[in-house]
C-alpha positions in Angstrom: 96.6 69.5 113.1 95.5 72.4 115.2 96.1 75.8 113.6 97.3 74.5 110.2 95.7 77.2 108.2 95.8 80.3 110.9 94.7 83.8 109.4 96.2 85.0 112.8 99.4 84.4 114.2 98.8 81.8 117.2 100.4 84.3 119.2 98.0 87.0 118.6 95.1 84.8 119.5 96.7 83.7 122.5 97.3 87.3 123.9 93.5 88.1 123.0 92.4 85.0 125.3 94.7 86.1 128.1 93.7 89.7 128.1 89.9 88.1 128.1 90.9 86.3 131.5 92.6 89.5 132.9 89.1 91.1 132.5 87.6 88.1 134.0 89.6 88.2 137.1 89.4 91.7 137.1 85.7 91.5 137.5 85.7 88.4 139.7 84.2 85.9 137.1 84.8 82.6 136.8 84.4 82.1 132.6 83.0 83.7 129.8 80.4 82.5 127.4 80.8 84.1 123.7 77.9 83.5 121.6 78.8 86.6 119.4 79.8 86.1 116.1 82.4 88.8 115.5 84.0 88.2 118.8 83.8 84.4 118.4 86.1 85.5 115.4 88.2 87.5 117.3 89.3 85.3 120.0 89.1 82.0 118.1 90.7 83.3 114.3 87.7 82.1 112.4 83.9 82.4 111.7 81.6 79.6 112.6 77.7 80.1 112.6 76.0 79.4 115.5 79.2 80.1 117.6 79.8 78.8 121.2 82.9 79.2 123.4 83.9 78.9 126.9 86.9 81.1 128.2 87.3 79.6 131.8 89.8 81.8 134.3 91.5 78.6 135.0 92.2 76.1 131.9 91.8 76.0 128.5 89.0 77.7 126.3 86.5 74.6 124.9 84.3 75.3 121.9 81.0 73.5 121.2 80.5 72.5 117.4 78.2 70.3 115.5 79.6 66.6 115.3 81.7 66.1 112.1 82.9 69.9 112.0 85.6 69.2 114.0 88.4 68.5 111.7 88.0 71.5 109.7 87.7 74.0 112.9 91.1 72.8 113.9 92.6 73.7 111.0 91.9 77.2 111.1 92.0 77.8 115.4 94.5 77.4 118.2 91.6 76.3 120.3 92.0 72.6 121.0 89.5 71.7 123.7 86.3 70.7 121.5 82.8 69.4 122.4 80.3 68.2 120.2 76.5 68.0 119.5 73.9 66.5 117.4 70.9 69.2 117.6 70.8 72.5 119.1 68.9 71.6 122.5 71.8 69.1 123.2 74.4 72.4 122.9 72.5 74.5 125.4 72.6 71.4 127.7 76.2 70.9 127.1 77.2 74.0 127.8 75.5 74.2 130.7 76.7 70.7 132.5 80.2 71.8 131.2 79.9 74.8 133.7 78.5 73.3 136.4 81.5 70.8 136.4 83.7 73.8 136.4 81.7 75.0 139.2 81.0 78.3 137.7 78.9 80.7 139.6 79.6 84.2 137.9 79.8 84.2 134.1 80.3 87.1 131.5 78.5 87.1 128.1 78.7 89.2 125.2 75.7 91.0 124.9 76.4 93.5 121.5 73.5 93.1 118.9 74.6 91.3 115.5 73.8 88.4 113.6 73.8 85.0 115.5 73.6 86.8 118.8 70.2 86.1 120.1 68.1 87.0 123.4 67.0 83.5 122.9 70.3 81.9 123.8 70.5 84.1 126.8 66.9 82.8 127.9 67.7 79.6 127.6 71.2 80.1 129.4 69.1 81.6 132.2 66.6 79.1 132.8 68.9 76.2 132.4 71.2 77.9 135.0 69.2 79.8 137.4 72.1 79.9 140.0 74.6 81.6 137.8 75.1 85.4 137.7 75.1 86.5 134.2 76.9 89.7 133.9 77.3 91.6 130.4 81.3 91.7 128.8 80.2 94.0 125.6 81.9 97.2 127.1 85.4 95.4 128.2 85.3 93.0 125.0 84.7 96.0 122.6 87.5 98.1 124.4 89.8 95.2 123.5 88.3 95.0 119.5 88.4 98.8 119.3 92.3 99.2 119.3 93.8 97.5 116.5 97.0 95.6 116.3 99.5 95.6 113.0 97.6 92.4 111.8 94.3 93.8 112.0 95.1 97.0 110.1 96.9 94.8 107.3 93.7 93.3 106.7 91.8 96.3 106.6 94.1 97.8 104.6 93.5 94.9 102.3 89.9 95.4 102.3 90.3 98.9 101.6 91.7 97.9 98.3 88.9 95.7 97.4 86.6 98.3 98.1 88.4 101.0 96.1 88.8 98.6 93.3 84.6 97.5 93.0 83.4 101.1 93.4 85.7 102.2 90.6 84.4 99.6 88.4 80.9 100.5 89.1 81.4 104.1 88.4 82.0 102.8 84.7 78.6 100.9 84.8 76.1 102.8 86.1 73.4 104.4 83.5 69.6 105.7 83.7 67.4 102.7 83.9 69.2 100.3 86.1 67.7 99.1 89.2 69.4 99.1 92.6 69.7 95.5 92.7 71.2 95.1 89.2 73.9 97.3 90.6 74.2 95.5 93.5 74.6 92.6 91.7 77.7 93.8 89.7 79.4 95.1 92.9 78.7 91.7 94.7 80.1 89.6 91.6 83.1 92.3 91.9 83.9 91.7 95.5 83.6 88.1 95.4 86.1 87.8 92.7 88.3 90.1 94.7 88.4 87.6 97.8 85.8 89.3 99.9 83.7 86.6 101.7 81.3 88.6 103.2 80.6 91.6 101.3 77.6 94.5 102.1 76.4 96.4 99.5 73.6 99.1 99.7 72.3 101.8 97.3 70.4 104.6 96.7 69.1 105.7 93.3 65.4 106.8 93.6 64.3 110.1 94.8 63.6 108.7 98.5 66.3 108.6 100.6 67.0 106.0 103.0 69.9 105.8 105.9 70.4 101.7 105.6 69.4 101.7 101.7 69.4 97.6 101.0 68.8 97.7 97.2 65.5 97.7 95.9 64.7 96.0 92.7 61.9 98.7 91.9 64.3 101.7 92.5 66.2 102.9 89.3 68.7 105.2 88.3 67.3 108.4 86.8 68.5 111.3 84.5 70.1 113.9 86.1 70.0 112.6 89.4 72.4 111.2 92.1 73.1 107.8 93.0 74.8 106.5 96.4 77.0 103.3 96.7 78.2 102.1 100.1 80.6 99.5 100.2 81.6 97.3 102.9 84.5 94.8 101.6 86.0 92.1 103.7 89.4 90.5 104.1 89.3 87.6 106.3 86.0 89.0 108.0 87.8 92.5 108.6 85.8 95.0 106.8 86.7 98.7 105.1 83.5 100.7 104.6 83.5 103.2 101.5 80.8 105.3 100.3 80.6 107.5 97.1 77.8 109.8 95.6 78.0 109.7 92.1 76.4 112.4 89.9 74.3 111.6 86.9 73.9 114.2 84.4 72.8 117.7 85.8 71.1 117.1 89.3 69.2 119.5 91.1 70.7 122.3 92.7 70.2 121.5 96.4 71.9 117.9 95.7 75.1 119.6 94.3 75.0 122.0 97.2 74.7 119.0 99.4 77.7 117.0 97.7 79.9 120.0 98.3 79.2 120.6 101.9 79.6 116.5 102.4 83.1 117.1 100.9 83.9 119.7 102.8 82.6 118.4 106.0 84.6 114.9 105.7 87.8 117.1 105.2 87.1 118.6 108.7 86.4 115.0 110.0 89.8 113.5 108.7 91.8 116.5 109.5 90.2 117.1 113.1 89.4 113.8 114.8 92.8 113.5 116.9 93.9 111.8 119.5 92.5 113.2 122.9 89.9 115.1 121.3 86.3 113.8 121.8 83.9 113.1 119.1 81.3 115.6 120.0 83.5 118.4 119.5 84.1 117.3 115.7 80.8 116.7 115.4 80.1 120.5 116.3 82.9 121.6 113.3 81.0 119.6 110.7 77.5 121.1 111.7 79.1 124.6 110.9 79.8 123.3 107.3 76.1 122.1 107.1 75.1 125.2 108.5 77.2 127.2 105.9 75.6 125.1 102.8 72.3 125.6 104.5 71.6 121.6 104.4 72.0 120.9 107.8 68.2 120.4 108.1 68.7 117.0 106.2 71.7 115.7 107.8 71.6 112.8 110.5 73.3 113.4 113.5 76.7 111.7 114.2 79.5 111.2 111.9 81.4 108.4 112.6 81.6 104.6 113.6 84.5 102.3 114.2 85.3 99.3 111.5 87.0 95.9 112.4 85.3 92.6 112.3 81.6 94.3 112.3 81.5 97.0 109.2 80.0 98.9 112.1 80.7 98.7 115.5 81.8 100.4 118.6 82.1 103.7 118.6 78.9 104.6 116.9 78.0 108.2 117.2 75.1 108.0 114.7 73.0 105.4 116.9 74.6 105.6 120.6 74.7 109.1 122.1 77.1 108.4 124.8 79.4 107.4 122.3 79.9 110.8 121.1 81.8 111.6 124.2 84.1 109.0 124.0 88.0 110.1 123.3 89.6 109.3 120.2 92.2 107.0 120.5 95.6 106.1 118.5 94.8 102.9 116.2 91.1 103.1 116.2 89.9 102.5 112.6 86.7 104.7 111.8 84.4 105.0 108.7 83.7 109.1 108.2 81.4 110.6 107.1 79.1 107.8 107.8 75.9 110.2 108.7 74.2 110.9 105.3 72.6 114.1 104.0 69.0 112.9 103.0 67.0 115.2 100.7 63.5 114.4 100.2 62.5 114.2 96.8 66.2 113.8 95.3 68.0 111.3 97.2 70.8 110.4 99.3 74.4 112.1 99.7 77.2 110.1 101.1 81.0 110.2 101.1 82.8 108.0 103.5 86.0 106.4 103.7 87.7 104.2 106.2 90.4 105.8 108.1 93.3 104.9 110.6 93.9 107.4 113.9 97.5 108.0 114.1 98.8 110.3 117.0 97.9 113.9 115.2 95.5 113.0 112.3 93.6 110.2 110.6 94.8 108.7 107.6 92.7 107.3 104.6 92.7 103.8 103.7 90.0 103.9 101.3 
């Protein structure tokens, strides 16, 4: 039975597919080929590795699966049309043949950089379909995904509760001598017990700050220091992002000053990120706080990113400079403050919560 265990109402999934078709019509494209994992989840309602979804302007979407996977996929998705393959080379051949049978001449692809979205797939597709024009749909799809519907918001709230519970637990467990991987193991254990299916954990316990601090077994909690914990908890693959910096004993004065600055900066970010403003305007106000506390030379530029089917998605003001000039919109879900203060010889200071943008303010979800 198709859609027996849907995680999203069928009308929500159908609406997303219909809006994608509207984009194809507007851009004069014949079909979309979705190979990006998070976008595949967005349109089908289920995570599936090595995803391949074709959405033609006319007709029903079709998904390509390994032979034997059909029954389980049908339980979780509204997609009725399924083509099967038994090895990778056959998959690309079948996708190309299907598009030729549809008479496709102009196709849109999602070029977001993430797991399972490999340049290799693009190159194989281009070589197999030399007469087909390929156009980038990334911005169009992310514009759909940036504004969250009620179902998405409810799932992010559920993920936020998991993140809060996991961090509340780990705060009682950390002690000098623990390695970053030991802390991460405790967190992953808690997050999986809470129902997260693909949690993410980053730890910075040593004196050497790292922006993306994947846990190291050789970095350990020190007396009179700081430990920063970043958690991405998910509910049905929708994430909430929460970060805390824990003061161990009596940390150096610069660490305590940076912590105070981060607290004030987050308050500015949450209260001033209002609809209609641009991210760059809020960034300037945050930098005033960092300057007042004399830590601006340690901060990473940018303060927020989107949260949803990826723990970090558009807009990403720390990585993509042009996103800093985007307008803040109602129903965006954002993580702030995402950019840490990195102090050599001391560590990383970061306080981050997931917020929902409403008309006049942001509401913390974590």
